[in-house]
TORVEXNU-61733 format. One line per field, with one value per atom (N, C-alpha, C): x, y, z; residue number from 1; atom name; residue in one letter. Coordinates in nm, 4 decimals. Each point is the difference from the previous one (the first is absolute). Example, Ala and Ser with C-alpha at 12.3 -4.5 7.8 and 13.67 -1.06 7.14 Angstrom:
2
u	1.3190|-0.0890|0.0900|-0.0350|0.0820|-0.0770
v	-0.5690|0.1190|0.1200|0.1050|0.1190|0.1090
w	0.7800|0.0000|0.0000|-0.0720|0.0060|0.0730
k	1|1|1|2|2|2
a	N|CA|C|N|CA|C
r	a|a|a|s|s|s
END
This chain:
109
u	1.3688|0.1469|0.0849|0.0735|0.0816|0.1117|0.0134|0.1316|0.1070|-0.0340|0.0953|-0.0523|0.0727|-0.0304|0.1204|0.0199|0.1153|-0.0490|0.0660|-0.0252|-0.1255|-0.0933|-0.1462|-0.0838|0.0644|-0.0840|0.0075|-0.1305|-0.0176|-0.0646|0.0328|-0.0590|-0.0466|-0.1279|-0.0577|-0.0406|0.0268|-0.0487|-0.1227|-0.1135|-0.1167|-0.0133|-0.0012|-0.0087|-0.1380|-0.0331|-0.1340|0.0310|-0.1025|0.0069|0.0931|0.0208|0.0895|0.1469|0.0209|0.1293|0.0183|-0.1132|0.0131|-0.0007|0.0875|-0.0066|-0.1233|-0.0666|-0.1140|0.0272|0.1079|0.0227|0.0957|0.0316|0.0925|-0.0713|0.0283|-0.0413|0.1152|0.0220|0.1126|-0.0477|0.0625|-0.0304|0.1119|-0.0119|0.0973|-0.0322|0.0736|-0.0233|-0.0066|-0.0881|-0.0005|0.1338|0.0300|0.1284|0.1249|-0.0193|0.1097|0.0696|-0.0440|0.0670|-0.1011|-0.1198|-0.1015|-0.1116|-0.0096|-0.0957|-0.0410|-0.0996|-0.0355|-0.0963|-0.0576|-0.0957|0.0426|-0.0368|0.0271|-0.0610|0.0744|-0.0410|-0.0151|-0.1077|-0.0171|-0.0144|0.0786|-0.0127|-0.0236|-0.1287|-0.0360|0.0145|0.0679|0.0196|-0.0462|-0.1008|-0.0463|0.0757|0.0429|0.0707|-0.0938|0.0702|-0.0540|-0.1124|0.0004|-0.0972|0.0831|-0.0688|0.0669|0.0081|0.0785|0.0235|-0.1119|-0.0249|-0.1019|0.0870|-0.0229|0.0725|-0.0974|0.0308|-0.0854|0.1003|-0.0532|0.0508|-0.0627|0.0706|-0.0637|-0.0922|-0.1208|-0.0814|-0.0945|0.0260|-0.0749|-0.0472|-0.1262|-0.0659|-0.0018|0.0417|-0.0135|0.1399|-0.0058|0.1207|-0.0174|0.0767|-0.0217|0.0918|-0.0526|0.0731|-0.0317|0.0996|-0.0424|-0.1061|-0.1112|-0.1272|-0.1008|0.0231|-0.0889|0.0211|-0.1023|0.0072|-0.0166|0.1179|-0.0082|-0.0176|0.0636|-0.0216|-0.0424|-0.0700|-0.0432|-0.0065|0.0772|0.0069|-0.0820|-0.0882|-0.0952|-0.0391|0.0239|-0.0346|0.0479|0.1157|0.0743|-0.0520|-0.0641|-0.0426|0.0753|0.0267|0.0592|-0.1165|-0.0416|-0.0997|0.0652|-0.0261|0.0602|-0.0889|0.0143|-0.0873|0.0436|0.1128|0.0412|-0.0135|-0.0595|-0.0142|0.1225|0.1159|0.1327|0.0547|-0.0588|0.0619|-0.0357|0.1138|-0.0109|-0.0258|-0.1068|-0.0394|0.0972|0.0831|0.1055|0.1011|0.0284|0.1036|-0.0704|-0.1282|-0.0587|-0.0124|-0.0136|0.0004|0.1364|0.1003|0.1325|0.0385|-0.0504|-0.0020|-0.0491|-0.1261|-0.0630|0.0789|0.0608|0.0788|0.1213|0.0703|0.1084|-0.0257|-0.1171|-0.0234|-0.0317|-0.0713|-0.0326|0.1263|0.0984|0.1216|0.0843|-0.0192|0.0883|-0.0549|-0.1310|-0.0525|-0.0103|0.0596|0.0024|-0.1234|-0.0269|-0.1204|0.0072|0.1147|0.0097|-0.0335|-0.0085|-0.0383|0.1164|0.1221|0.1316|0.0579|0.0632|0.0552|0.1133|0.0177|0.0922|0.1489|0.0175|0.1333|0.0368|-0.0841|0.0357|0.1047|0.1083|0.1268|0.0108|-0.1159|-0.0006|-0.0271|0.0700|-0.0345|-0.0657
v	1.3128|0.0186|0.0079|0.0950|-0.0026|-0.0759|-0.0882|-0.0987|0.0418|0.0744|0.0590|0.0924|0.0978|0.1026|0.0629|-0.0306|0.0421|-0.0125|0.0970|0.0014|-0.0142|0.0607|0.0025|-0.1169|-0.0874|-0.1220|0.0067|-0.0204|0.0016|-0.1358|-0.0560|-0.1221|0.0235|-0.0455|0.0172|-0.1467|-0.0117|-0.1344|0.0478|-0.0845|0.0304|-0.0967|0.0467|-0.0848|0.0116|-0.1187|-0.0011|0.0563|0.0011|0.0574|-0.0700|-0.1272|-0.0726|-0.0047|0.0828|0.0004|-0.1005|-0.0834|-0.1054|0.0666|-0.0616|0.0571|-0.0332|0.1054|-0.0276|0.0006|0.0689|0.0009|0.1199|0.0252|0.1166|0.0702|0.1349|0.0838|0.0554|-0.0068|0.0694|0.0920|0.1235|0.1036|0.0247|-0.0069|0.0245|0.1334|0.1086|0.1318|-0.0013|0.0559|0.0162|0.0320|-0.0521|0.0273|-0.0472|-0.0900|-0.0299|-0.1365|-0.0414|-0.1200|-0.1024|0.0128|-0.1105|0.0328|0.1107|0.0456|0.1604|0.0308|0.1422|0.0442|-0.0940|0.0385|-0.0516|0.0596|-0.0490|-0.1419|-0.0885|-0.1472|-0.0247|-0.0593|-0.0324|-0.1611|-0.0655|-0.1498|-0.0272|-0.0705|-0.0494|-0.1441|-0.0465|-0.1405|-0.0229|-0.0857|-0.0452|-0.1329|-0.0168|-0.1165|-0.1159|-0.1012|-0.1195|0.0118|0.1079|0.0272|0.0567|-0.0067|0.0536|0.1551|0.0536|0.1439|0.0617|0.1215|0.0844|0.1117|0.0420|0.1120|0.1052|0.1320|0.0791|0.1295|0.0762|0.1223|0.1213|0.1177|0.1099|0.0262|0.0569|0.0309|-0.1291|-0.1214|-0.1254|-0.0362|-0.0103|-0.0251|-0.1490|-0.0913|-0.1396|-0.0454|-0.0782|-0.0714|-0.1485|-0.0620|-0.1260|-0.1112|-0.1067|-0.1273|-0.0890|-0.0282|-0.0846|0.0548|-0.0717|0.0435|0.0562|-0.0207|0.0450|0.1506|0.0700|0.1401|-0.0063|-0.0165|-0.0108|0.1328|0.1109|0.1251|0.0947|0.0983|0.1051|0.1412|0.0838|0.1318|0.1006|0.0752|0.0814|0.1164|0.1201|0.1182|-0.0150|-0.0151|-0.0143|-0.1123|-0.0870|-0.1267|-0.1259|-0.0990|-0.1219|-0.1017|-0.0666|-0.1081|-0.1356|-0.0770|-0.1429|-0.1041|-0.0500|-0.0963|-0.1429|-0.0342|-0.1360|-0.0281|-0.1157|-0.0446|-0.0073|-0.0187|-0.0068|0.1261|0.1177|0.1274|0.0446|0.0311|0.0574|0.1449|0.0462|0.1255|0.0941|-0.0470|0.0871|0.0414|-0.0921|0.0234|0.0983|-0.0058|0.0966|0.1442|0.0043|0.1244|0.0629|-0.0779|0.0529|0.0420|-0.0570|0.0333|0.1538|0.0071|0.1283|0.1177|-0.0208|0.1002|0.0340|-0.1208|0.0349|0.0801|-0.0419|0.0614|0.1607|0.0262|0.1305|0.0787|-0.0615|0.0743|0.0450|-0.0581|0.0505|0.0997|0.0508|0.1025|0.1275|0.1095|0.1216|0.0711|0.1241|0.0775|0.0693|0.0009|0.0472|-0.0978|-0.1248|-0.1027|-0.0812|0.0328|-0.0604|-0.0884|-0.1132|-0.0773|0.0850|-0.0213|0.0783|-0.0489|-0.1082|-0.0407|0.0296|0.0845|0.0438|0.0810|-0.0350|0.0722|0.1199|0.0202|0.1064|0.1299|0.1134|0.1239|0.0976
w	1.5012|0.0312|-0.1354|-0.0236|-0.1247|0.0178|-0.0988|0.0186|-0.0894|-0.1236|-0.0899|-0.0749|-0.0432|-0.0939|-0.0599|-0.1399|-0.0720|-0.1482|-0.0732|-0.1431|-0.0529|0.0654|-0.0473|0.0383|0.0830|0.0463|0.1500|0.0605|0.1342|0.0479|0.0982|0.0495|0.1389|0.0262|0.1308|0.0518|0.1173|0.0745|0.0802|-0.0171|0.0801|0.1159|0.1152|0.1205|0.0606|0.0680|0.0669|0.1460|0.0847|0.1271|0.0884|-0.0239|0.0945|-0.0665|-0.1076|-0.0598|-0.1013|-0.0387|-0.0998|-0.1478|-0.0753|-0.1444|-0.0749|-0.0558|-0.0840|-0.1487|-0.0416|-0.1440|-0.0148|-0.1297|-0.0541|-0.0971|-0.0217|-0.1027|-0.0556|-0.1358|-0.0645|-0.1007|0.0075|-0.1004|-0.0743|-0.1399|-0.0909|-0.0694|0.0151|-0.0553|-0.1577|-0.0558|-0.1549|-0.0538|-0.1044|-0.0762|0.0883|0.0904|0.0833|-0.0516|-0.1237|-0.0589|-0.0226|0.0695|-0.0106|-0.0898|-0.0555|-0.0825|-0.0014|-0.0728|-0.0111|0.1102|0.0726|0.1029|0.1289|0.1131|0.1443|0.0008|0.0594|0.0159|0.1532|0.0455|0.1332|-0.0032|0.0833|0.0095|0.1537|0.0244|0.1179|0.0247|0.1068|0.0177|0.1464|0.0091|0.1323|0.0339|0.1189|0.0453|-0.0347|-0.0826|-0.0410|-0.1175|-0.0664|-0.1072|-0.1306|-0.1167|-0.1096|0.0055|-0.0935|-0.0113|-0.0784|0.0397|-0.0832|-0.0378|-0.1314|-0.0556|-0.0648|0.0240|-0.0578|-0.0422|-0.0936|-0.0596|0.0304|0.0060|0.0080|-0.1190|0.0194|-0.1088|-0.0418|0.0565|-0.0194|0.1374|0.0105|0.1318|0.0495|-0.0879|0.0309|0.0412|0.1115|0.0449|-0.0205|-0.0876|-0.0401|0.0421|0.0271|0.0566|-0.1127|-0.0976|-0.1085|-0.0747|-0.0023|-0.0855|0.1016|0.1457|0.0891|0.0354|0.0176|0.0560|0.1559|0.0717|0.1460|0.0672|-0.0487|0.0563|-0.1002|0.0260|-0.0934|0.0864|-0.0667|0.0650|-0.0879|0.0633|-0.0467|0.0830|-0.0356|0.0772|0.1456|0.0148|0.1294|0.0814|-0.0493|0.0702|-0.0658|0.0859|-0.0470|0.0212|-0.1018|0.0152|-0.0055|0.0954|0.0112|-0.0605|-0.1106|-0.0673|0.0368|0.0093|0.0326|0.1484|0.0316|0.1207|0.0876|-0.0474|0.0654|0.0399|-0.0495|0.0265|0.1452|0.0617|0.1433|-0.0082|0.0661|0.0055|0.0477|0.0933|0.0594|-0.1016|-0.1027|-0.0964|-0.0958|-0.0322|-0.0781|0.0673|0.1284|0.0724|0.0018|0.0112|-0.0253|-0.1405|-0.0926|-0.1480|-0.0070|0.0494|-0.0126|0.0525|0.1192|0.0832|-0.0944|-0.0487|-0.0911|-0.1295|-0.0651|-0.1171|0.0178|0.1151|0.0277|0.0470|0.0506|0.0567|-0.1314|-0.0988|-0.1430|-0.0681|0.0198|-0.0576|0.0842|-0.0394|0.0792|-0.0415|0.0739|-0.0255|-0.1364|-0.0585|-0.1418|-0.1060|0.0496|-0.0930|-0.0700|0.0543|-0.0494|0.1113|-0.0203|0.1048|0.0673|0.1304|0.0760|-0.0332|-0.0555|-0.0417|-0.1407|-0.0606|-0.1444|0.0015|-0.0768|0.0042|-0.0956|-0.0885|-0.0780|0.0739|-0.0243|0.0596|-0.0874
k	1|1|1|2|2|2|3|3|3|4|4|4|5|5|5|6|6|6|7|7|7|8|8|8|9|9|9|10|10|10|11|11|11|12|12|12|13|13|13|14|14|14|15|15|15|16|16|16|17|17|17|18|18|18|19|19|19|20|20|20|21|21|21|22|22|22|23|23|23|24|24|24|25|25|25|26|26|26|27|27|27|28|28|28|29|29|29|30|30|30|31|31|31|32|32|32|33|33|33|34|34|34|35|35|35|36|36|36|37|37|37|38|38|38|39|39|39|40|40|40|41|41|41|42|42|42|43|43|43|44|44|44|45|45|45|46|46|46|47|47|47|48|48|48|49|49|49|50|50|50|51|51|51|52|52|52|53|53|53|54|54|54|55|55|55|56|56|56|57|57|57|58|58|58|59|59|59|60|60|60|61|61|61|62|62|62|63|63|63|64|64|64|65|65|65|66|66|66|67|67|67|68|68|68|69|69|69|70|70|70|71|71|71|72|72|72|73|73|73|74|74|74|75|75|75|76|76|76|77|77|77|78|78|78|79|79|79|80|80|80|81|81|81|82|82|82|83|83|83|84|84|84|85|85|85|86|86|86|87|87|87|88|88|88|89|89|89|90|90|90|91|91|91|92|92|92|93|93|93|94|94|94|95|95|95|96|96|96|97|97|97|98|98|98|99|99|99|100|100|100|101|101|101|102|102|102|103|103|103|104|104|104|105|105|105|106|106|106|107|107|107|108|108|108|109|109|109
a	N|CA|C|N|CA|C|N|CA|C|N|CA|C|N|CA|C|N|CA|C|N|CA|C|N|CA|C|N|CA|C|N|CA|C|N|CA|C|N|CA|C|N|CA|C|N|CA|C|N|CA|C|N|CA|C|N|CA|C|N|CA|C|N|CA|C|N|CA|C|N|CA|C|N|CA|C|N|CA|C|N|CA|C|N|CA|C|N|CA|C|N|CA|C|N|CA|C|N|CA|C|N|CA|C|N|CA|C|N|CA|C|N|CA|C|N|CA|C|N|CA|C|N|CA|C|N|CA|C|N|CA|C|N|CA|C|N|CA|C|N|CA|C|N|CA|C|N|CA|C|N|CA|C|N|CA|C|N|CA|C|N|CA|C|N|CA|C|N|CA|C|N|CA|C|N|CA|C|N|CA|C|N|CA|C|N|CA|C|N|CA|C|N|CA|C|N|CA|C|N|CA|C|N|CA|C|N|CA|C|N|CA|C|N|CA|C|N|CA|C|N|CA|C|N|CA|C|N|CA|C|N|CA|C|N|CA|C|N|CA|C|N|CA|C|N|CA|C|N|CA|C|N|CA|C|N|CA|C|N|CA|C|N|CA|C|N|CA|C|N|CA|C|N|CA|C|N|CA|C|N|CA|C|N|CA|C|N|CA|C|N|CA|C|N|CA|C|N|CA|C|N|CA|C|N|CA|C|N|CA|C|N|CA|C|N|CA|C|N|CA|C|N|CA|C|N|CA|C|N|CA|C|N|CA|C|N|CA|C|N|CA|C|N|CA|C|N|CA|C|N|CA|C|N|CA|C|N|CA|C|N|CA|C|N|CA|C|N|CA|C|N|CA|C|N|CA|C|N|CA|C
r	m|m|m|t|t|t|t|t|t|s|s|s|a|a|a|a|a|a|d|d|d|g|g|g|v|v|v|a|a|a|t|t|t|y|y|y|q|q|q|v|v|v|l|l|l|g|g|g|t|t|t|q|q|q|g|g|g|e|e|e|p|p|p|l|l|l|g|g|g|t|t|t|v|v|v|v|v|v|r|r|r|e|e|e|k|k|k|a|a|a|l|l|l|s|s|s|g|g|g|s|s|s|g|g|g|l|l|l|r|r|r|t|t|t|r|r|r|w|w|w|t|t|t|v|v|v|t|t|t|q|q|q|t|t|t|g|g|g|c|c|c|p|p|p|e|e|e|a|a|a|v|v|v|g|g|g|y|y|y|k|k|k|g|g|g|r|r|r|i|i|i|f|f|f|w|w|w|r|r|r|t|t|t|g|g|g|k|k|k|e|e|e|t|t|t|s|s|s|l|l|l|e|e|e|f|f|f|q|q|q|d|d|d|d|d|d|h|h|h|v|v|v|f|f|f|l|l|l|h|h|h|a|a|a|q|q|q|w|w|w|c|c|c|d|d|d|w|w|w|r|r|r|l|l|l|g|g|g|a|a|a|a|a|a|l|l|l|v|v|v|a|a|a|l|l|l|l|l|l|r|r|r|s|s|s|f|f|f|d|d|d|s|s|s|w|w|w|l|l|l|g|g|g|t|t|t|p|p|p|w|w|w|d|d|d|d|d|d|r|r|r|r|r|r|k|k|k
END
């Protein structure tokens, strides 16, 4: 569920089947103020944040590689990672790439 989307930053809340919050995913578009590359931040309820950047396949939580994105797959390495949050992340990652290979929200014409 999208909770906010403005100025190149979109926040999604991921809910379980009973409507319980599993975590959030935040996408900060490249050059939107936070850096040169698109940044994804995944926060599972009660667990540390995992941050990844476009072009870098590792999602780090401190020194631990909790999530890894490779070839349209998300690998959950940390025991505490909820697979449903990983599935939501894959769906979101795929939704931002068009068949032309550029994100659908790219403002360049």
